[in-house]
Structures are given as C-alpha cells and as structure tokens.
N, C-alpha and C positions, 0 to 999 in steps of 0.2 A: 593214259598214263605208259610210259614206257617199262618196262621188266628194270631194267638201269636205273630208271630216274626214283622207282620206288625202294633201290637197294641201295642208291645214294643219299636217300632222305634217310633212312634209317641211321645210317651211317654214320650222316654226319652227325647224328645226337651220341651215338655211342653205344649204337645196338646193333648185333648181326641176328639175323632169324636162321631159322634152320627152315630145310625146305618143308617140311611139312608147314610149319609157321609164316613162311614165305605162301603157300599155299593158301591158308585162311583168308590175308591180305586182300591177295588179287581175284579171289573167289566175291568179295564181296562187292557190292551193285555201286558202289561207289569207293572205291578201292585210296585213293586219297583223302577224302573226310576219314576212313576210316583209317587209316594210318596215322594222322596226327592224332587221331584219338586215344590210341592204344601208345604212342609214344609217348604223350601227355600224363597215362595213367602209370606207363613203366618208368617215367623217368620224377614221377609224383611219386609216386604211392612203394615201389619195390626196390629203387634199384635208384647206385650213386650217377653223379656225371662224372664220374674219377677215370672209372676204367673201363675198356670193350664190357660190352653185356652180350650177355647169347642165352636167347630165347626162342625153347621150344614149343610146339604147336598148343601142348597141356598146360605152359606156361597161359600163355594166350588165352585159354577153355577158362584159368584160372578165376585171370581176369575180367573178361567180360561176362563170367557165369554161367556157361553151356557146357555139353558135355560133348568130348573131341567128335567130330564129323570128318568123316572124308569127304573127297568131292563127288564120289560116286551117289550117297545118301543124301540126293539133295541139299548140298552149299548153298544155295541160296535162301535157303528157308532159315539155314541155322545161322546163315550171316546175317541175316534179317533182325531174329532175335539180338543176336550181337551188338548189330547197331543201335537198337533199343538203348538198350540196359548200358551202353557207354555213352549213352547223349546225339547220336551221330545222324541224321535223317538221309536214307535214300532218294536219290536224286529222281524223283519221280515229277511226268510233266504233268501240271493240272492248277487247276487254277489255285492262286494264293488262301490262304484262311488266316482269320482274324486270329490274335494269339488271346487266348483266355487272362484275360488283365485283372480276374478275382486274386487277391491275396493268397496265398498255398503258407500252412501253419508251416514252420522252421523242423526241418529233423533233426531228431533227437538225437541230443548227443551225449557224449560219455560225459561225465561229472566228475571234475577234479575230486582230490581227497577232502576235500571240505565240502564236499557235496553240493557247493556251488553251482546255480544254472550258469550255461555260455552264455553271450552277452548275444542277442540278434538286434541287428539296428532296423528297427522296426519301418521308419522311412524309407529305407533303401528296400525291404520284401515288400511294401506295398508299392514301389513304385518300378518294380523289376520286372521286365518283358524279357526272354528270349527270342533273338531274330533267326526267322529262318527263310527256307525256300531261297537255297541258296543257286545263286545266279553268275558267275566267275565271270566277268571282262573288265578287262585293263587295256586302257588308253590312257598315253601321256598328255597332258591337258599343257602346253607348250603354249598358246593363245593367251595375250589379256585380256585381262576383264575389264569392263564397263562399270561394274556393278561399286557406288560411292560409297565412301565407310567413316564411320563420323567415329575413325582411332584415333586416339593421342596416346603418350606416353608421358606416363604424370613421372614416372620415379625409376632412373635407369642411372647407374653406378657405374658404367663400362669405363667411362674416361675418367672419373672421377677418383683416383686413388693415388694420394700423395704421402702418405705413407713410408720412413726412411726406418723405420722398426727400432727407432731411437727410443728412450724413457720418455723423453718427451711428447712425446707422438702417444702413448701410452696414458698419462696425464690430459693429455687433449680429447682425449677419445673419452673418455669416465667424466671429466668435466661436461662436454657436449651431453655424455648419457643424463648425466645426472639436470643439468639445465633445462634440456628438453621432458624429462619427467615431471620434474618439479612446476613447469608451467602449464601441465598437463593436472597436477595432483592439487596447485593453489589454486584451482577451477572451484574444492569443494569444501562446501557451508562451513566445511569441521579447520579446513585448512588454510581460509583464507589468510589469519593473521599467525602463523607457524614460527617458528624459534628455529634459530640457531643452536647448536647443543654449547657453542662457546658464552654465546648470549644468555643461556639459563641462570637465574638469581634465586637467592635465597624465599623469595618472596612468591613463587612460583610454585603453586599446586598440581593445577593439572598441564601436564606438556603438551603441545599441539606439535609436532616435527615430523618434517620428509626428509627419508632419512635412505642412505644404501646398506645392503646388507653384507657385513663384514664376513664373519664366522656366526657358526648356529651348532648349538650342542645343547646336552640336556644333561637337568642335576641328575642328583643321585635318586630326588624323589621322581622323576619320572618330566620336571616340569621341560619348557624350552626358554632356554636363553641365549638370546644372539646379542651377537657385539654387530652394534651399526655405527653406518660413519657420514659428514657432512664437511664441507671442505672446510670446516673447522674445529673437528675436534671428533670423538669417540665418545658412546654412550653404550652399557648393557641395561637391555629390557627383558623383564622375566616375564613369559605369559604362562601364565596356570595352566594343569592339567585337569583342575576344577571347573573349571569354565569352558564346557565341550564344545561350544560352537567357535572361541574365539580358539581355541588350542587347537582345532582344525585346519584355519586356517593362516595359523602358527605354523603347523605340518605340510604346508604347501607351498613355504618360504625356500628361497636358493639365491647362495650366493649372488652378486653383485646385482640383482635387482633393485627399484628404488621403489618406494612405500611410503604415506603417508601411516603414524601409529599418535596414538591419545594416549596417554601414558599417565600415571601419579607419582609423583617424583619420591623419593627416598630421602634418608637421611644422608647418605650418598651422593653425590653432585653426578656422582658421573652410572647411579643405577638406577632402574625404574621401573615399575609395574605395569605393565598391558593392558590397556582397556579395551582398544578396538586397533584394528589394521585395513587402513583403507585403498585395495588396489588401484590405482589409476583408470581400471575398467574402462567400457564403452557404454552410451547410451542406444537411446535404441533407433533404430534407421527406419524411414518408412521406405515401404517400397514399392520401386518407381516402376513405372510402366516399360514394358520389353516386346515385340512384335518379332522378334526374329529367339534365334536358336546359340549355344554356345556350347562346345565338347568340350570337357576338360583330358587329356590324358599323364601320363607320366610313367616314368621308369617303364618304358617300353624294353630298353635292353637289346636292340640290335646289335649282332657278334654273336650271346651268347650262343651256346650249346643246348640252354634252355628258354631260348625267345620261340614266341608261341607263331609261328610262321604263317600259319595258315590260318589262324583265327584274325590276326592283323589286316593279311588278305582280304578276312571277309569283312572284318572292321570298316574296309577302304572302299571295296564296292558296297556298303551299305550308306556310308557320307555320300556315294557318286548316283543315289537315288538307283541304284541297281539290286537288291538286295534286302531282302525282310518283308514283311506282308504290306499290305496296302496302306495303313496307319502310322506305320513304321516309316515308308519311304516318304510320306508327308512332310516328316517330322524332319528325314534329314533335308528334304529341300529347303527347311526355312533353316538349317545353317549358315552362319556367316565369318562364326570366328570360331577354330580351332586352338587350344592353348596345348600345350606341351612342359608342363614344366619340372624337367630336369632329367637326366637320365636317360633319354632320346637313343645311345645307345650304351654300350655296356663296359666299352675303356678297355686302358692296358695298364698292367700294375696295380690296381686298383689295389689289389689286397694279394697276400702269398701264394704260389702257383696258379693263378688266376688264366694263365695260358692253357692250362689242361682242360680248364670250362669254355674256353671261346672256339666258336667256328669261324670266326673273322680275327684274326691275330695282327693285324695293321690297323692304327687308328682312324686314320684316313679312309681306307676301305669300308673300316665300317661306316662315315659320316655316307659315302658314296651309296651305299645302302639303303641308308637312310634315306637320299633323295632320290632314290630310285623307289620306293615305297610314297614318299611324301611328294610324287611329281605325279603320281595318278591321282592324287584330289583334285577333285573342280577346282578350274582355276579360281572361282568367285568367293571361293571362302579362303579366308585371312588366316595363317597360321603363327602365330606367335610362341617362338621355343627359349627359354631358359636353360641353365647349364642344372646340374646338380654333381656330387660327388663323384660322381662316373662319368663326367663330360672333360673333354679336353679344355677346360677353364682351372686356372689356381683351384686350391682346393681351399683356401682363406675365403670365409663369407665376409663383407658381399664379395660375389664372384662377378666377375666380368661378365658379359655374351661371349658364347666359344667362337673364337678366334678363328675369320676366315681363312686365314693357314689350314687348315686340317677339316673345315667343314665346305669346302671354295663349291664343290658340287650342290647345297644347300645354300648359299647365297645365291647362284646361280637361277634357285627359283623366284619368282618375280613375286609371290603369291607370302612368303617366308616374311617374317619382321622378325631380330635379335631382340632378346632384350637380356639383363642381370639378375642375378639371383639374390636376395626377392627385387621383384621389378612388383609396379603399378603401370595398370594401363586402364585406360577407359574406352571401352566397348560402345558406339553409341549411349552414352550418358552412363555406363555401368560399369562402377568400378570394381577392376577386381586386385586383388593383392597376389602373387604369386611368390612363393615361397616352397622350396625344396622339403623344408622337415627335417633337416640332418640335428635340430638342437631338440627333436623329440627324444630321442637315446640316451640324451644329458637330464632329462626330466624323468624320462623314466628311471635310470639310476639315484637318480636325487632324492624326489618322491615315491613311498613306498605306493600310493594307493594309484598311480600312472602307468599303464600300461602300452604295450604299442596297438593291441587293438581297438582298446577304445583311443584313438586317435582325436577323435571329434571335441573328447574332454582336455584333450593336451593341445586343441584346437584354441579353443574356449579360455585354458590357463594364459594363451601365451595374448589374446585379446586383452581380458584381465591387464596382465601384466602390461601391454602395451609395448613387449616387447619379444622379438621374433624368435632371438639366444640369449638369453640372459644371464646364464654363465658362463663366465669367462674361465680357460685354459683347461677343461675338458674335453670331450670326445672332438666335440664341433669345433675345428681350426676358427676363429674371429680375427681380424686383421686390426691392428691399432692404428683404424683410421685418423685423421684430424675430426672428423665427424662421424659420431653412430650413427648409422646408415638402417640398422636395424630398430631403431624405435619406428612403433608404430604411431607417426604421426596423425595422419586422418584414418579414420574409420571407414572399413571398404564396404561395397554391398554384400561381394564373396571372397573369399577367404579360399584360397586353392592352393592344396600341398597335396605331397607323395612321399616318396621316400619307404615309408615301410610296407608298401603292396598290399595294403589292406585298406579298401574302399568304406568308408564312411559316409555319412550324411545325417545331417540335419542342420534347425536353423535357429541362431543364439539371437535374442532381441533384432530380430530381423535379418538378421547377417547371413548368408547360405555358406556353413563350413564342409568344403568338398573336399574328400582325395582319393586320388581317381586310383587306387592301386596299382597295377601294374600288365603287363604281356610277356612273361617270364612266370615259369613254373618255380616251384621251389628251391631256393639256392643251397648249400651245403650249410652257411651260416644258419640260417633262417630253420634246420632241422635240428642244427645243434641250441637254439634256443625253444623251440618245439614253436615255431613262428607261419601259422596257416597263410598263406595267401592268395588273395581272394584274383587269379587270371582272368582275364578278356571279359572285366568288367567294364563297361564305360557310363559315367556321371555325363547328364546330357541338362542343363538348365533353358528348356524350352517354351520362350512366354513365359517365362516366370513361375515356371512349375518342373519341379524336378523330375528326371527319365532317368530309368536305369536299365539299359540295353547287355545283355549276355551273348557274347560269339563263339562259346563253347558248350 
C-alpha cells in the first residue's frame, strides 16, 4: 500500500496523523488492517466524527496498550503486540487454523446505577466465530448464473400506493387494520362470539370484545385505564394493579393496536373492569428442512465516514469463499441468498448536519459505491434489497423499493432483486419477513420495559400484536393507505430486522428472530443515547442452524 493511500484512508475518516503516529502505522506487518482497526478505535472510543482529529504516537500507544517504541528499537515486535491487542492478525503465510468454537464467557461489563447485569445474548455468544486468515482478492462477477432459485416475492407494496392523504383514506386505513386483526382474533375460542360496543346490553355481565386502543392513562391509585373503540362506539376498561399478570400485559399496550378483551361490565355501560387481554399472537411454526444458507445484512451505511469499508471487504471475500478457515469457507459455499434489510447507504439530509459525517455527499454516488461492492459478490448468490429510513425511498411506511433513478448501478446487477419495506419473500420454501425496524423507536418510547438493546423482545412483541408499526402519528411515519400493509397476515419462518445497529437472535415459537446489526461504528446520535452498536457481525442461517461471524 502506498504512503499516500494510507494518509488518504485516515483523512477520509477525519483523522490527521503526526509523523510519529504515521511511522507506527507503516511499521506494522499489515498496515492496512492495522490502520482500519485504529480508525475504529479512534472514531468509536475517543473522538467525535465532526471535526478533524490530530493523532500523535502517544495516542496510538494509549489506545493499543503499548509503550512508545521507536523504529530502531525492534518496531516489528512492538507492532505485533499492538495488532494482537486491537484484534488484527498479521498476514502470515501458513495453513488455515480451525476456529475455536468453544463459547467464551462474556467480558465483565460495567453495571448501571441499579446494579443490573448487562444483557448477553447467549444464542449469539454460542454461535459466534471470528473470521480469520485474510486473503484479499476482488473480481467483478459479471457472468450470468445458471443456478435455479425457488424464489418468490410474497408481499411487495412498491406499486400499491393509492393514498391521496385525505381523511377518507385514513378512515379506510384503520378500518382495514381493525378488520384484518379482528379476523385473526375471532378465531380464538374466547372471542368467537365477541360483541360490538353498541350491542352491549344490560343482560350481559361478562363481555367478550375486539377493540382498538384509543388512549391510555393511569388512575390516581396506579391502575391502568384504557379507552377503547370499535366501529360502533367507545368503552373504558380498568386494569387493576392488584392483578400482577394482567397489569403487566396492560403495561405493554400501545395506542392504535387491536386486541381482544374479556371484561366484567360495571353499572356504567361505558365502563368495564378488565379480566383478560388477548393478543392476536402467533401459533408455533414447524421447522422446515433447509439445505442452503441465507446471510442477513442491514445498516451498511455506505457513504458515511464511519462505514467500516475494510470489514465489509473482508465479508465479501468470505462470501466469495476466499476468506476464513476451511469450515467457514464451506459455509460460504452453501450461501444461496443475501438479504439486505435497509440502509445500504447513509443517504443525504436524513438528519441535521449529516453532510459533516459523509465521505460521499451524493446519493447516486453512494449507490454506485454499493454496486461496486455488491458487484464483487459471486453471481450465484441472489441479493434481495429492501429500503430503510436512510435510503432514497419515501420516508412513510410501507416504503416502496429503492427507485432505479437513484440506484441504476445496482439495478444493472443481474443477481439483485428489490423489494419494499416491509416485504415478504420465499427462499426455497423458507418465508422471510423483512422489516427495517423503525417502529422500534416508538415501542421503546411507549413501553418503559423495552430497550433498543433487547430488540429481540421488540420483534416478539410485534409478532404478538401481529403488526409491524401499531402506533400511528409518532416517530414512524405511516402512509394512510387504503389497506394496512403492516399487519402481519401470515406468520413467517424468519423475521429479519435492522435499524438499531445491535445484533440479536433467538427463536420464538419456532420463528427465527434476527437483527443483523450494522457495518458502521457508533454514530453521534447513538452516543447521545448511550447505544453501543455491534458492528461487522453477520448472522447466517445455515441449513436451519444460526451462525454468527465477526469481520473485525
């Protein structure tokens, strides 16, 4: 690598190296990997990405944990130690080593003020491997593949937007939501003979109702009072805090969701005492046979100064079977599909002053760069791309597929398919629900027990509610379509999300819940809210088994 290229690499990330710091970088046996790891440490741990940062040799020593060593004092020995401590393996020609797959205990984390232990996703911990044995080799795959795919798009709303924004559209939208979820709920034994609010009479003592949440408040004694509605009227229901299980369910209610309620009628015909909350829920899903692999990505954020370009290149080398140990390359050989669930690029003008954090300041050029990367992936892998809130699609959900006018270079790749957000695809019989996950922000704000870190619980809750964005009018813009396309009509085999930049995985009633993390270091927004991303960690569903590979 030329000296100018190394300096340019740091400059693109807003980092200026002193002569002493530069000497330490170029003295490494693998300057490229060493530079990449230093950039991640500097931008993730030490500095803001807003301003140009000047880095001295002493700063590098502090970050890497070694004492300052001049080039005349056996620098290679010092640099080897540095590389080991920042997680970079020197490029040494030798037989690939097998990765130790023994689960390692999590590092001790600092406890919060309430002394609560930080959550560790045990499924990910047990499935995690670090990809090793770098072998950089790029070649554009321009040949058409003869591989036969059993690929079907089950739901794509890209060309199904008919809303005009008028009040009649909004009425149709909520009517569609209520009817779809009522059809699911009415199959429950307790709700087969449910009553409309207007049909409640004095002879009824116990009420069986299917309702939409209108407002939620607390009484002066701490009980939960929820005002519900259906298409015939309104009723208020009190959920007592003396019933712990019922009250816990009431605490998770959010505006505009549709649920079943069993209640005891009071003397006031417009008021009742709740006895049971019934979510639409999901039934257990039978495991399907699977003799291939699916890779899940999201939030790559190409074009951002904090995009991990080198880690992403290592990922591409791996999926091309050119990187990793023997077993890891065998897994790569079985990959048939790659799903990118939104935010493949960083976008333009997504938030105030974003241009200060961009390496590429033109949206088309960002997609061109994405095409340069994805064009190097084997042509026998089908790539499915859905938009996120950073992409060049409308902000309101459901988001149509990224338009060709912005991403023409990606559209020219023969193995790329575009789909809406949300979207559902069938991959050789495995049904995958793809949703970027912006409604996670609303759920975290509305329900105090939810956090971005436990987005697996957020995914479970959306499945229980059978809706991807139940709260209307908050942070998640929702288009008042004539039909509510965010209702989860059919239960998927895999539920794939992104948005929060934190990997999670678990199985819920046989459904694989996968959040695919990011290829971006911590952003300024995340620093404000103390959100720690898990960059360059890639989830894989390989022959029905979850795997988790680290590329940094």
